[in-house]
N, C-alpha and C positions, 0 to 999 in steps of 0.2 A: 319190607312193607312200608309204604309211605302214608302217613296220616295227613289228610287234607283238612286244614283248619279254615273254617268259615269266619269271616269278619263282617260284623254288622255295618250298616250304613252310618250309624252313629259313631262307631269307632273310626271309620274312614274319614268322616267329617272332622273329628277331633284331631286326627293325625295331620290332615291338611292344614287345619287352623294352627296347630303347633309349628308346623313346618314354615308357615309364612312369618311367624314371629321370631324365628331364628335369625340372628344377625350375623352369624358366621364367626370366624376367628377374629379376635380383637388385635392380637399382636402377631403379625405375619412372621416376624423373625423367630419368635418362640415356637411357632407351629413348625417351622422349617427344621427344627432340631428334634422333633418328636421321635424319629426313628434311630437316632444316634444312641449307641450302646456304650462305646468306650472312646471313640474319636481317634483311634490309632491311625486310620487312613483318611482322616478328615482333610478337606481342602483348605479349611480355615479353622483357627482355634478360637474358642469362646471361653473367656475367663469369668469367674464369678465376681471378682473384684480386682482392683488395681494391685493389691498385694500379691495375688496369685500371678498376675502378669509379671511383676518384678521378680518373683521367685523363678518363673520360667526363663526370663531373660538372663538371670544370674546363672542358671543351670547351663544355658546355651553358651554363655561366656566361658564358664569353667571347662566345658567339654571342648570348646574351640581352642582354649589355651593348652589343654592336655593333649589333644590329638593333632592339632595344627593341620587342619584339612587343606588340601590343595585343589583348587578349581571348584566349579559349581557342584559337581557330584559329591565331593567331600563335605561341602557346607550343607547340602540337602540331607546327607546321612546324619549329620550332627543334629539338625533340627528334627 
């Protein structure tokens, strides 16, 4: 059973007024990341700060030294 809800003209007018005042997303790059959960299959990495970027680069360097990947596929697997 579906309940039909009636909306008054006053509510409709208020909704339209509020909709016109909306400016939309301010930071488009931030909005683009809304659906990301863990980033495992991300096409690009987003770091919180420069320290986090350095830690990631150090990890990649350590893994590269340890496994010595050959070719593009090996490097992609490391990253």
